Each structure stands twice: as C-alpha cells, then as structure tokens.
N, C-alpha and C positions, 0 to 999 in steps of 0.2 A: 504494500500500500504506500503510495507516494504522499509526501507532505505538500500542502498548498504553499504557494509562494508567500513570504511575509510582506511583500510589497504589492500594492495595487495602483499606486500613483506616485509621481515624483515627490519625494520629501526626504530631507536629510539634515545633518548638522548645518548650521548657518554657513552660507556661502554667498558672498556678494561679488559678482563679476560685472557690476555696472560699469560701463565705460570700456570694458574689455572686448576684444574681438577674438572669437574662437573659430577654429576650422575643424570640421569633422568629416572624414572621408567614409565612404560607404554609408551615407547618411539617410538613404531613402527607406531603409527597413532594419529590423532586428536591433542589434546593439547600437548601431549608428543612430538610428532614429531616437532611441531612448536617450542617448547621450545628448543629442541636439536639444531635445525637450528639457532635459535636466539643466543644461547650461543656460538655455534661454530662460528657464524658471529662476535662475540665479542672476538674471539681468544682462547676460552677455548678448552681443550681436553675433549670431552664429552663421558662419559661412558653411552651408550644407552642401557637400560635394558628392555627386553621384552621377552615373550615366543615365539613370532612370528619371527622366524629366517629369513624368506623371507622378511618380512616387514623391519627388521633391515638392511638387505643387500641393499634394495632399498633406505633406508634412508641414508646409508653411501654413496651411489652413488650420491644422491641429495646434499650432503655436499661437494662434490668435488669443489675445488676452493675457499672455505671459508678460512678465516685466521686461524681458529682452525681446529680440527679434530674430527671424530666420531669413537668410538670404539664399535662395536656391542657386546653386552653381553647377550647371550641367557640364560634366567633364569625364572623359575616359582616361583613367590614370596610366594607361599604356602610352599616352602622349606625355612623355616625361617633361618636355620643355614647358608645356602648358600647365602641368601639375605644379612645377616649381613656381611659376608665376602666381598661382593661386594662393601661395602662402605669404605673399607680401603683407606686412603689417599685422601679422598674427601674434596674439599674446598667449593664446592657448591652442595647442595643436594636438588633435586626437587622431592618430593613425589607426584606423579601424578597418578599412576596406579589405575584403578577402574573398577568395574563391577556393573551391575544393573539387578534387577528382580522386576517387578511390579506385586504384588499379595496382596490380602487382608491378614491381619495378621493371620486369622484363617486358611488360605490356604498356608501360606508361608513355604516352605520346610526347616526344621531345618539345614540340611546339607548345603544348599545355604547360609543361615544366617551366619553359621560358616565360610564359605569360604569368604564371603564379609568382615566380621570383620577381618579375617586373613590377607587378601590382603590390605585392606584399613586402618587398624589401627595397627594391631600387626606388620606387615612388616615395616611400617614407624618407629615405635618405635625401631625395631631392627637396621634399617639403621641409624637412628639418634644416637643410642647408640654407634655404631661402628665408626661413623664419628667424634663424638665430641672430642675424645682424640687428633686427628690430628689437628682439628680446634683450640682447646685450646692451643696446643703446639706452634702454629704459631701466636696466638693472632688475628685470623681472620677467619670468616666462615659465610656462608649464608645458612639458611635452609628455603626453600619455600615449603609449603604444599598446594597443589592444593585441596582446599576444594570445597565449592559450596554454593549457596544460601541456600541449604538444610543443611549446617552446622549452619545456623542461623534461619531457618524456617523449619517446617515440612510439608510434603505432605502426603496425604493418599496413601496407597498401597506401600510404600517405606520404610518399617520398618528397614531393614538391612542397606540400603544406608544412611538413615537419622541418624541412630544410629552411624554408622561408621564416618560420617562427623562431627557430634557433638563431638564424642570422639577425632577426629583429632584436632579440635579447642582447646580442653583442653590440649592435648599433646603439641601442638605448643606453647601455652602460658607458659607451664612449662619449655620447652626448652629455651624460651626467657628469663625467670627469671634466670635460671641457667647459661645461656650462656653469659649474659650481661657483667659480670666482665671479660670475656675472649675475648671480641671483636666479639662475635657470635650473629647474629640476627636470629630470627625465626618468620615467619609470615605466614598467610594464604592468599590465593587468592580465592575469592568467586564469580565465574561467575554464571549467570543464565544459561539457556539452550544454549549449544554451538553446532555449526554445526559439529558434529562428528558422526562416526558410532555408538557410544554408545547411542546417542539420537535417531538416525534413527531406531535402532533395537527395541526400546521400543514403537514405535508408535502402533503396533498391540496390545500389552499388555495393553497400555493405553486405546485404544478404547474398548477393552473387559471389563476392570475394570470400565470404566465410562459409558459403555452402549451407545457409540456413534460410527458413522462410522469413519474409520481411517483417512479419508481426513479432518475431523473436529478437529483432535487432536491438530494440531499445533496452531490454533487460539483459540480454546475453552479450552485447557488444558495448553499447554506449554507456550503460550504467554498471557494467561488470566490475570496474575498478574503483568505483566511488563508494564511500561509506554512507553518504546521504543519497538515498535512492530516488532522486528526481532530477529533472533538468533545471538548470538555473535560469531565471528570468532575465530578459534584457535590462529591465529596470534595476536589478541588483548589480549588474555590471556597471551601469551608468552611475550608481551611487558610489562605487569604488573610484571611478574616474573623477567624480565631483570631489570626493575626499582628498584625492591627490592634488587638487587645485586649491584646497582650503588652507588657511593660515596654520591650522594644526598639523599639516603635512609638510611644512616648509623645510624640515630637516630630513625628509625622506627622499632619497635620490639614488639612482643606480641600482635599484632593486626590483623585485617582482612581487606584486601583491596577488597572492594565489587564492583563487575562489574555486577550488576543485572538489569540494565535498569530501575531502579526505583521500583523494586519489594518490597524491604523492606521499602520504603517510606510510604506505606499504614499504 
C-alpha cells in the first residue's frame, strides 16, 4: 500500500525571490512545471524554457495570481548557442530538462546517446557558463541541477541517462568551487522515480528490457530499491529546489540533496 503525497500545493519555508529572475528548463511539465510555480509563488520572474509551446502557455495560465510571473520561452536545448543566450541575467538557474530511453547498451542508438548528453549535460554547462558573469557581478546566485538517484547509482539499460546525470554531478561541484568566492551556490537535487510523464513513458520499455508485464514494472523495477514504496511528487522536488534558494541554505554548496526514499541507504 502506497502512502499519499504530503504535498498538494506549493508551500514551504519562507522564500522571497522578489526582484529575482529564475530560469527553469524542461518547464512545461513534471518537475519543471512544479519548480516554475514554486519560484513564481516566491515572487520570482521565471523564464520557463521548453520546446512545448502549448505546455508553456498552459503553465503561464496556471501562474496567474502568483506574486511572481512566468515568461514562456520556447527553445530546443539541442540548439546550444540559443540555450546559452537564454541564461542572460539569470539569478536562479534550474537545470531540469531531461529525456530517457531504456535499451541495452549493445542496442542503444548512438544518435539518442548524443542527444541525451547534449540536453542533459552540455546544455546545462552552456547555461551555467552564461549565467555566472551576472551572478558574480551581483555577488549572489543559485544554481540547482535536477539530477537523480541515477547521478549516484547506476541502473541497467540506462547508459545515456546515467552517464549524463553522473556528469551533471561533477559539473555542479565544479561550479560550486568556482562560485563560492562570489556568493554563488551550486547543488544537485536527486529524486528517485517521480510521478511525471517521463517515468510513465518508460514503463513499456522497462517491461520489455526486464522481460516482465508492464503492470509489474512499478513494484518490481521502479520501487524495488526504495524503502518508501511510492513515487515522489513533482511538488516535493520543487520544495527541495526552493530550499536550496533560501537564506537557510546559503552554506550548502557542492553537494547532492537526495530524495530517494531510502534507495541509497542499501
């Protein structure tokens, strides 16, 4: 029996981002959408980056009435030059965009491997690179990289995703070391499986890769290694992101905030 999520709406410790500009990638759904709404609730002007124009329009409508605002920014992160330009003037950068393909290594398409690394590792590098001069100039900045338990542990059949997330962990730590003298923190947030379309779309591939019926994937694959037997909700991840932007987290940098339901306790 799974536990209900403890969160039903954005709420958290006090966080005032009034006057700040935040950028969130992969903003149209899932974790990204929750992060956009949470940061807008804290008063930020949020640049919501995604290639899904309709999803961004719906997100902007959902943000009506919040203290901050949402600026839809339609962008495909494989266009690295355009991605870098999007980070101009960013005070808070949330690298969240991701994609997944579940295949054995010997069957993994090289073009997909390249795309995953481009979107999930090279694009964050380009965004960080562009955001840092502004952050350094004002002596304050927050970089939050939405990693995964797969940034700390590997799973079979996810070579590209695991490689990208492990790389993101190293990039985040490097940014933390360089940013510390300038008032800039950089951290990862590492959830286990989140209730998002990205997870739902991989159920069939997981079933095929593991040789089990699709209805058994949740309990026998996704939740097998967690002590808390439920999916984490996007809003819970967004709260972790918000916490890392708060004054209480100003001494936290170069680390990973793990939300894995006990997965890495094994």
